[in-house]
C-alpha positions in Angstrom: -28.1 -71.8 1.5 -31.6 -74.7 2.0 -30.5 -76.8 4.5 -32.6 -78.7 6.3 -35.0 -76.0 8.0 -32.5 -73.4 7.6 -32.9 -70.3 4.9 -29.5 -68.3 3.7 -29.2 -65.3 2.0 -25.9 -63.1 1.3 -26.3 -59.5 0.9 -24.9 -58.0 -2.1 -22.2 -55.1 -2.5 -23.4 -51.3 -2.0 -22.9 -48.9 -4.9 -21.3 -46.7 -2.5 -18.8 -48.8 -2.3 -18.2 -49.8 -5.3 -17.1 -48.0 -8.1 -19.5 -47.1 -11.5 -17.3 -48.4 -14.2 -16.6 -52.1 -11.7 -20.3 -52.3 -9.5 -22.9 -53.8 -12.5 -19.5 -56.5 -12.9 -18.7 -57.0 -8.8 -23.1 -57.2 -8.4 -22.4 -60.5 -11.3 -19.8 -61.7 -9.7 -20.9 -61.6 -6.0 -24.8 -62.9 -6.9 -22.9 -66.0 -8.6 -20.7 -66.7 -6.3 -24.3 -66.4 -3.5 -26.1 -69.0 -6.1 -23.3 -71.2 -6.3 -22.7 -71.1 -2.7 -26.2 -72.9 -2.6 -28.1 -69.4 -1.2 -31.4 -69.1 -1.3 -31.7 -65.3 -2.3 -29.8 -62.3 -1.7 -30.5 -58.9 0.1 -29.9 -55.8 -1.8 -29.9 -52.7 0.5 -31.9 -49.3 0.1 -31.5 -45.6 1.4 -31.1 -41.9 -0.3 -27.2 -42.8 -1.1 -27.8 -46.4 -2.8 -28.9 -47.0 -6.7 -32.0 -47.5 -7.3 -32.7 -51.8 -5.7 -35.3 -53.0 -8.1 -32.8 -51.6 -10.8 -30.0 -53.8 -9.3 -32.3 -57.0 -8.4 -32.6 -57.3 -12.5 -28.9 -57.7 -12.6 -29.2 -60.6 -10.1 -31.8 -62.2 -12.0 -29.9 -61.7 -15.7 -26.5 -63.2 -14.0 -27.5 -66.0 -12.4 -30.7 -69.4 -12.4 -32.3 -69.2 -9.2 -30.8 -66.9 -7.0 -34.3 -64.4 -5.1 -33.5 -60.6 -4.8 -34.5 -59.8 -1.4 -35.5 -56.5 -1.8 -35.1 -54.1 0.7 -38.4 -51.3 0.1 -38.6 -48.3 1.8 -42.5 -47.1 1.9 -41.2 -43.8 1.6 -40.1 -43.8 -1.7 -43.4 -45.7 -3.8 -46.6 -46.5 -3.8 -47.6 -50.2 -2.8 -48.5 -50.7 -6.2 -45.3 -49.8 -7.6 -44.0 -52.2 -5.6 -46.5 -55.0 -6.3 -46.1 -54.1 -9.9 -42.0 -54.9 -10.1 -42.7 -58.1 -8.2 -45.5 -58.8 -11.0 -43.1 -57.5 -13.6 -40.3 -59.7 -12.8 -42.0 -62.5 -12.1 -43.6 -62.5 -16.1 -40.4 -61.2 -17.8 -38.1 -64.1 -15.5 -40.4 -66.5 -14.5 -38.5 -65.7 -10.8 -39.4 -64.4 -7.5 -38.4 -61.6 -5.1 -38.4 -61.7 -1.9 -39.6 -58.4 0.1 -37.5 -56.8 3.0 -39.9 -54.8 4.3 -38.4 -51.5 6.5 -40.2 -49.4 8.8 -37.5 -46.7 9.2 -33.5 -46.6 7.5 -31.4 -43.5 8.4 -33.4 -40.7 10.5 -31.5 -38.1 8.2 -32.8 -40.2 5.1 -36.4 -39.5 6.4 -35.9 -36.7 7.5 -34.5 -35.2 4.2 -37.9 -36.9 2.5 -40.1 -35.0 4.7 -41.1 -37.9 6.6 -40.7 -37.0 10.4 -43.3 -40.4 11.3 -42.2 -41.4 15.0 -40.6 -45.0 15.3 -44.0 -47.0 16.3 -45.9 -45.0 13.6 -43.6 -46.0 11.2 -44.7 -50.1 11.7 -47.8 -49.0 11.6 -47.6 -47.3 8.4 -45.3 -50.3 7.1 -48.1 -53.1 8.0 -51.1 -51.0 5.7 -48.5 -50.6 2.8 -47.6 -54.3 3.3 -51.2 -55.4 3.2 -51.9 -53.5 -0.2 -49.0 -55.1 -2.0 -49.9 -58.7 -0.9 -53.6 -58.6 -1.5 -52.6 -57.5 -4.9 -49.8 -60.3 -5.4 -52.3 -62.8 -4.1 -55.1 -61.9 -7.0 -58.0 -60.3 -4.6 -59.3 -57.8 -6.8 -60.4 -55.4 -6.7 -58.3 -53.8 -3.9 -59.8 -51.4 -1.3 -58.3 -49.9 1.6 -59.0 -46.7 3.8 -56.1 -47.2 5.5 -54.6 -44.0 7.6 -51.7 -43.9 4.8 -52.7 -45.4 2.6 -55.9 -45.6 0.2 -56.8 -47.0 -2.6 -60.3 -48.3 -4.4 -60.7 -50.9 -6.7 -57.4 -51.2 -7.6 -56.1 -54.3 -9.6 -52.8 -55.8 -10.9 -51.6 -57.3 -13.7 -49.9 -59.3 -14.5 -51.0 -61.7 -12.0 -48.5 -63.4 -10.4 -48.4 -67.3 -10.4 -49.1 -68.4 -6.6 -45.2 -70.1 -6.4 -43.8 -66.4 -7.5 -45.3 -64.7 -4.7 -42.8 -63.6 -2.2 -41.8 -64.4 0.9 -42.0 -61.1 3.2 -39.5 -59.9 5.6 -39.2 -56.7 8.5 -36.9 -55.9 11.2 -38.2 -57.3 14.4 -35.5 -55.9 16.9 -38.4 -53.7 18.4 -41.9 -54.5 20.3 -43.5 -52.6 17.5 -41.2 -54.1 14.2 -42.9 -57.7 16.0 -45.9 -56.6 16.4 -45.8 -56.0 13.0 -44.4 -59.3 12.4 -47.0 -60.9 13.6 -50.3 -58.7 11.6 -47.7 -59.8 8.6 -47.1 -63.5 9.1 -43.7 -62.2 8.2 -39.8 -63.4 9.3 -39.2 -61.4 12.2 -34.8 -60.1 11.5 -33.0 -59.1 14.3 -29.4 -58.3 14.8 -28.6 -61.2 17.1 -26.9 -61.5 21.1 -24.9 -64.4 21.6 -27.2 -67.7 21.4 -27.4 -67.9 25.3 -29.0 -64.1 25.6 -31.5 -64.7 22.5 -34.2 -66.7 24.6 -36.4 -64.3 25.9 -36.3 -62.2 23.2 -37.5 -65.6 21.0 -40.3 -66.1 23.4 -42.9 -66.0 20.6 -42.5 -69.2 18.5 -45.9 -68.4 16.9 -43.0 -66.0 14.7 -40.8 -67.2 12.0 -36.9 -65.0 13.1 -33.6 -65.0 11.2 -30.7 -63.2 12.0 -28.2 -60.7 9.9 -25.2 -62.1 10.7 -21.5 -62.4 9.8 -19.1 -65.0 9.3 -15.8 -65.7 9.5 -14.6 -69.0 9.8 -11.3 -71.1 8.7 -9.3 -74.9 10.0 -8.3 -72.9 12.8 -8.9 -69.9 15.4 -6.3 -68.3 15.1 -6.6 -68.4 11.0 -10.0 -66.9 11.5 -9.0 -64.1 13.8 -6.4 -63.2 11.4 -8.7 -62.9 8.6 -11.2 -61.1 10.9 -8.4 -58.5 12.0 -7.3 -57.8 8.9 -10.3 -57.4 7.5 -11.8 -55.2 9.7 -8.8 -53.2 11.6 -9.8 -50.7 14.5 -11.1 -47.6 12.5 -10.9 -44.4 15.1 -12.6 -42.4 12.5 -15.2 -44.8 11.9 -15.9 -45.0 15.9 -16.1 -41.5 15.7 -18.9 -42.0 12.7 -20.9 -44.8 14.9 -21.1 -42.7 18.0 -22.5 -39.9 15.8 -24.9 -41.7 14.3 -26.1 -43.6 17.5 -26.5 -39.7 18.4 -29.8 -39.7 16.1 -31.2 -43.2 15.4 -34.0 -44.2 16.9 -33.5 -47.2 15.5 -33.9 -49.7 18.3 -31.1 -52.6 16.7 -29.0 -50.1 16.3 -29.2 -49.5 20.2 -29.6 -52.5 21.1 -25.9 -53.6 19.7 -24.4 -50.5 20.8 -25.2 -51.1 24.3 -23.4 -54.5 24.1 -20.6 -55.1 26.3 -17.5 -57.7 25.0 -16.7 -56.2 21.8 -13.6 -58.2 21.3 -14.2 -61.6 21.3 -11.5 -64.1 22.4 -11.2 -67.4 21.8 -14.2 -68.9 24.5 -16.5 -66.6 22.6 -16.5 -65.8 18.5 -19.6 -63.6 19.4 -17.7 -59.8 17.9 -18.7 -56.4 17.5 -15.6 -55.0 16.5 -17.1 -54.6 12.6 -20.1 -53.0 13.9 -18.4 -50.7 16.1 -15.7 -49.3 13.8 -18.8 -48.7 11.2 -17.9 -51.3 8.8 -20.7 -53.0 8.5 -24.3 -53.4 10.6 -24.2 -57.0 12.2 -22.4 -59.0 15.2 -19.8 -61.8 13.1 -18.9 -65.3 14.2 -15.3 -65.8 13.9 -13.5 -69.1 14.5 -12.9 -72.4 13.7 -15.7 -73.9 10.6 -16.5 -76.3 13.7 -17.2 -74.1 16.3 -19.2 -71.4 14.7 -21.7 -73.8 13.3 -22.3 -74.9 17.0 -23.0 -71.3 17.5 -25.3 -71.3 14.2 -26.5 -74.4 15.3 -28.1 -72.9 18.4 -29.6 -70.3 17.3 -31.3 -72.1 14.6 -32.6 -74.2 18.6 -33.9 -71.0 19.5 -36.4 -71.1 17.0 -33.6 -68.9 13.9 -34.9 -70.4 10.5 -33.6 -67.7 8.0 -29.9 -66.2 8.2 -29.4 -63.0 6.4 -25.3 -63.2 5.6 -22.5 -59.9 5.2 -21.3 -58.4 1.7 -19.2 -61.5 1.0 -15.9 -60.2 0.1 -14.8 -63.3 -2.0 -16.2 -66.6 -3.4 -13.6 -68.4 -0.7 -15.4 -67.5 1.6 -18.6 -68.1 0.9 -17.3 -72.0 0.4 -15.8 -71.0 4.0 -19.4 -70.1 5.3 -21.0 -72.8 3.6 -18.8 -75.7 5.2 -20.3 -74.0 8.6 -23.6 -74.0 7.7 -23.4 -77.7 6.2 -21.9 -78.6 9.6 -24.8 -77.1 11.3 -27.5 -78.7 9.6 -26.6 -81.3 7.1 -25.6 -80.9 3.4 -27.5 -78.7 0.8 -30.5 -80.9 -1.4 
């Protein structure tokens, strides 16, 4: 969806949640649903336990006509030249644009397993340096030389060149001061895991940075129906709660600690904001639950705070994306 000034991305299913016999078809289906719903793109996760996001993005491009993969990029996994080459190759082969969701961290145990013990804030410094090499290559600035602390290249050239209209947007986590500083340097969209709209004002004070949020949406014609669907999809799970608590002990993620510290996970009809799925370790973002009109009011409230990008959770069905489309149309007007 690209409604007014808002950009909306769906999220691709994870390979750990779908059997190998069904995964390709599931990715293709969700990509087509997302395109039909008007989403601009679709986030593709990466971590040690998932299949490669660039190969998944190839499936998305083959299954759609205009949907842009938003590829999660972990600097520990590959050289920045390889990232730029992937972007250039997909642009050349498909005439399509991909976007980059730059990571500074991820699951701490994943990084340790790869021999990376770089402290939190230094990981953002590394991501800035890494991303600058990528964007310089994609901009056709040749030759590219960088003698940084983390990335060193000399006289590096990228072929094939990437047309200006196919160069990627860059997003990065903006939940911590280090993340916001990185977004500011890169001119990237700072993506947050939001608090309720009335509590976000101070965090979004710097309007020089474009902001995005990750948020799930469950909306129906009535509040009762929305909550019935929500609790059926995300029932309480004691095992999940224990896993969440264990993850908290080893995480140095600001967004993880921020959400875990929030009070009032059990939202009521008076408050659409719900952290139940996160606290039961079913997903990694808050949810907005209620009528189409009420959830649209909350989305519009985030937009008034300066949020211009919305990344939705993994859609369980095409119908769910259609309900979400109603919400965004009511918040911003019909899609173009």
